[in-house]
C-alpha positions as CSV (number, residue, x, y, z in Angstrom):
1,M,4.6,17.7,-13.6
2,S,4.3,14.2,-12.2
3,Q,6.7,12.5,-9.8
4,L,7.7,10.2,-12.6
5,D,8.7,13.2,-14.8
6,I,10.7,14.8,-12.0
7,N,12.8,11.7,-11.3
8,A,13.2,10.6,-14.9
9,G,15.3,13.5,-16.1
10,R,14.5,15.8,-19.0
11,I,13.0,14.6,-22.3
12,V,15.8,13.6,-24.7
13,A,14.7,16.1,-27.4
14,N,15.2,18.9,-24.9
15,A,18.4,17.6,-23.4
16,S,21.9,18.8,-24.3
17,E,23.9,17.1,-27.1
18,N,26.1,15.3,-24.6
19,E,23.0,14.0,-22.6
20,R,21.3,12.8,-25.8
21,A,24.5,11.1,-27.0
22,S,24.9,9.4,-23.6
23,F,21.2,8.3,-23.5
24,I,21.4,6.8,-27.0
25,K,24.6,5.0,-26.2
26,R,23.2,3.5,-23.0
27,T,20.0,2.5,-24.8
28,Y,21.8,0.6,-27.6
29,M,24.2,-1.0,-25.1
30,H,21.3,-2.3,-23.1
31,L,19.6,-3.5,-26.4
32,A,22.8,-5.4,-27.3
33,G,22.8,-6.9,-23.8
34,A,19.2,-8.0,-24.2
35,I,19.8,-9.6,-27.6
36,I,22.9,-11.5,-26.2
37,A,20.9,-12.7,-23.2
38,F,18.1,-13.8,-25.5
39,A,20.4,-15.8,-27.7
40,F,22.0,-17.4,-24.6
41,L,18.6,-18.4,-23.1
42,E,17.4,-19.8,-26.5
43,T,20.6,-21.9,-26.7
44,L,20.1,-23.1,-23.2
45,L,16.5,-24.0,-23.7
46,I,17.2,-25.9,-26.9
47,K,20.3,-27.8,-25.8
48,S,18.8,-28.7,-22.4
49,G,15.8,-30.4,-24.2
50,I,13.3,-28.0,-22.6
51,A,12.4,-26.7,-26.1
52,E,11.5,-30.1,-27.4
53,S,9.3,-30.8,-24.3
54,F,7.7,-27.4,-24.7
55,V,6.8,-28.0,-28.3
56,G,5.3,-31.3,-27.4
57,L,3.3,-29.7,-24.7
58,L,1.9,-27.0,-27.0
59,G,0.9,-29.7,-29.5
60,Q,-1.4,-31.4,-27.1
61,S,-4.1,-28.7,-27.2
62,K,-4.9,-25.7,-29.3
63,W,-5.6,-23.9,-26.0
64,S,-2.0,-24.2,-24.9
65,W,-0.8,-21.4,-27.2
66,L,-3.7,-19.2,-26.1
67,I,-2.6,-19.6,-22.5
68,V,1.0,-18.9,-23.4
69,L,0.0,-15.9,-25.4
70,G,-2.1,-14.5,-22.6
71,A,0.6,-15.1,-20.1
72,F,3.2,-13.4,-22.3
73,M,0.9,-10.3,-22.7
74,G,0.5,-10.1,-19.0
75,V,4.2,-10.5,-18.3
76,S,5.1,-7.9,-21.0
77,Y,2.8,-5.4,-19.4
78,I,4.4,-5.9,-16.0
79,A,7.9,-5.8,-17.4
80,D,7.3,-2.6,-19.4
81,S,5.8,-1.0,-16.3
82,W,8.9,-1.9,-14.2
83,A,11.3,-0.8,-16.9
84,R,9.6,2.7,-17.1
85,T,9.8,3.4,-13.4
86,A,12.2,6.3,-12.5
87,I,12.3,5.6,-8.8
88,S,14.1,2.2,-8.8
89,P,17.0,1.4,-11.3
90,E,16.9,-2.2,-9.9
91,K,13.2,-2.5,-10.9
92,Q,14.0,-1.2,-14.4
93,Y,16.5,-4.0,-14.9
94,M,14.1,-6.5,-13.4
95,G,11.6,-5.4,-16.1
96,L,14.0,-5.8,-18.9
97,G,15.3,-9.1,-17.6
98,L,11.7,-10.4,-17.2
99,F,10.8,-9.4,-20.7
100,V,13.9,-11.1,-22.2
101,I,13.0,-14.3,-20.4
102,A,9.4,-14.2,-21.5
103,E,10.4,-13.5,-25.1
104,A,12.9,-16.4,-25.1
105,I,10.2,-18.8,-23.9
106,V,7.7,-17.6,-26.5
107,F,10.3,-17.8,-29.3
108,T,11.4,-21.3,-28.3
109,P,8.9,-23.4,-30.4
110,L,9.6,-21.3,-33.6
111,I,13.4,-21.4,-33.1
112,Y,13.3,-25.1,-32.4
113,M,11.2,-25.8,-35.5
114,A,13.5,-23.6,-37.7
115,L,16.6,-25.4,-36.5
116,N,15.1,-28.8,-37.3
117,I,13.2,-28.0,-40.5
118,A,15.0,-25.1,-42.1
119,P,18.2,-24.0,-40.3
120,D,19.3,-21.8,-43.2
121,M,16.1,-19.7,-42.8
122,L,17.2,-18.8,-39.3
123,T,20.4,-17.3,-40.7
124,Y,18.5,-15.5,-43.5
125,A,15.9,-14.2,-41.1
126,T,18.7,-12.8,-38.8
127,L,20.5,-11.1,-41.6
128,L,17.3,-9.7,-43.1
129,T,16.1,-8.4,-39.8
130,S,19.5,-6.8,-39.1
131,V,19.5,-5.1,-42.5
132,L,16.0,-3.8,-42.1
133,V,16.6,-2.5,-38.6
134,G,19.8,-0.8,-39.8
135,G,18.0,0.9,-42.6
136,I,15.1,2.0,-40.3
137,T,17.6,3.3,-37.7
138,F,19.5,5.2,-40.3
139,T,16.2,6.8,-41.6
140,A,15.1,7.8,-38.1
141,F,18.4,9.3,-37.1
142,T,19.0,11.1,-40.4
143,T,15.5,12.6,-40.9
144,K,15.2,13.4,-37.2
145,K,11.4,13.3,-37.7
146,N,9.2,12.5,-34.7
147,F,7.2,9.5,-35.6
148,S,5.4,9.3,-32.3
149,F,2.1,9.9,-34.2
150,L,2.4,6.3,-35.4
151,G,1.6,5.0,-31.9
152,K,-2.2,5.3,-32.2
153,Y,-2.1,3.5,-35.6
154,L,0.1,0.7,-34.2
155,A,-2.2,0.3,-31.2
156,F,-5.2,-0.1,-33.5
157,G,-3.4,-2.4,-35.9
158,G,-2.1,-4.4,-32.9
159,I,-5.7,-5.0,-31.7
160,I,-6.8,-6.2,-35.1
161,A,-3.8,-8.4,-35.5
162,M,-4.2,-9.9,-32.1
163,G,-7.9,-10.7,-32.9
164,I,-6.9,-12.5,-36.1
165,I,-4.2,-14.5,-34.3
166,I,-6.5,-15.5,-31.4
167,G,-9.2,-16.4,-34.0
168,G,-6.6,-18.6,-35.8
169,I,-5.8,-20.4,-32.6
170,I,-9.4,-21.0,-31.7
171,F,-10.9,-21.8,-35.1
172,G,-7.8,-23.4,-36.6
173,Y,-7.5,-21.3,-39.8
174,T,-4.1,-20.6,-41.3
175,L,-3.0,-17.0,-41.2
176,G,-1.1,-17.3,-44.5
177,L,1.7,-15.4,-46.3
178,F,-0.4,-12.2,-46.8
179,F,-0.9,-11.9,-43.0
180,M,2.8,-12.5,-42.3
181,G,3.8,-10.0,-44.9
182,A,1.4,-7.4,-43.4
183,M,2.9,-8.1,-40.0
184,I,6.4,-7.6,-41.3
185,I,5.4,-4.2,-42.4
186,F,3.6,-3.6,-39.1
187,A,6.7,-4.7,-37.1
188,A,9.0,-2.5,-39.3
189,V,6.8,0.5,-38.5
190,S,7.0,-0.5,-34.9
191,V,10.8,-0.4,-35.0
192,L,10.6,3.0,-36.6
193,Y,8.2,4.2,-33.9
194,S,10.4,2.8,-31.1
195,T,13.6,4.3,-32.6
196,S,11.9,7.7,-33.0
197,N,10.9,7.6,-29.4
198,I,14.5,7.1,-28.4
199,I,15.3,10.4,-30.1
200,H,12.3,12.4,-29.1
201,E,10.0,11.0,-26.4
202,Y,11.9,9.2,-23.6
203,H,13.4,10.9,-20.6
204,T,17.2,10.8,-20.2
205,E,17.0,8.2,-17.4
206,Q,14.6,5.8,-19.3
207,H,17.3,4.1,-21.3
208,V,16.2,0.7,-20.0
209,A,12.6,1.2,-21.0
210,A,13.8,2.5,-24.4
211,A,15.9,-0.6,-24.9
212,L,13.0,-2.8,-23.9
213,G,10.7,-1.1,-26.4
214,L,13.1,-1.4,-29.3
215,F,14.0,-5.0,-28.3
216,A,10.3,-5.9,-28.4
217,S,9.8,-4.3,-31.9
218,I,12.9,-6.0,-33.3
219,G,11.7,-9.3,-31.9
220,L,8.4,-9.0,-33.5
221,L,10.0,-8.2,-36.9
222,F,12.3,-11.2,-36.6
223,W,9.4,-13.5,-35.6
224,Y,7.4,-12.7,-38.8
225,I,10.4,-12.6,-41.1
226,L,11.4,-16.1,-40.0
227,Q,7.8,-17.4,-40.3
228,F,7.5,-15.8,-43.7
229,L,10.7,-17.4,-45.0
230,M,9.8,-20.8,-43.5
231,A,6.4,-20.6,-45.2
232,L,8.0,-19.7,-48.5
233,G,10.4,-22.6,-48.1
234,G,7.6,-25.0,-47.4
235,D,5.8,-23.9,-50.6
236,D,8.8,-24.8,-52.8
């Protein structure tokens, strides 16, 4: 057994009922905190005028988004590594906080455009994401099936999706509704995978990492639902 396993407590699936309940409660409390912090940061970025400046900066070159995307991927890797550490609780929270900040920055252009072009779509996307996440969570907890096997398929699909996105940035082609719809399904599966891991795969002291993983999956789902709705609205 590795040092990480020794310090991280037992796997949730093998823990007592009270330990499992406590872990799940802590995970969702941290998830709620991350969502609230994200909403606060988005509001701050938009009301301060930073969002408008950021959108203008990104519009100056097609390479800007590529740089932002690369930086986000790097920061996400670091944040996840910090959040998964069992040795330092402070570092776990630093990882979650770093990811929330990075997510807020990346979401800024999309939220800004939605508020200025189709504010109703922002509300609809929030409600639809909440309903889907609620349904997926109910499915994961009632079936109690371990969906960890989805990880390899998500990794493969993520590489393909990233290649398509980068290609779109470089060559300027539009991804379209079909791609957005496929990514909504991909993100929904990711939420199912992350929720299942909370029940089966994490250690009892990895609630911060579990919250980060679920927050990232929900963020991805919200991102593509909002894009999909805005694209539909633009076609009307």
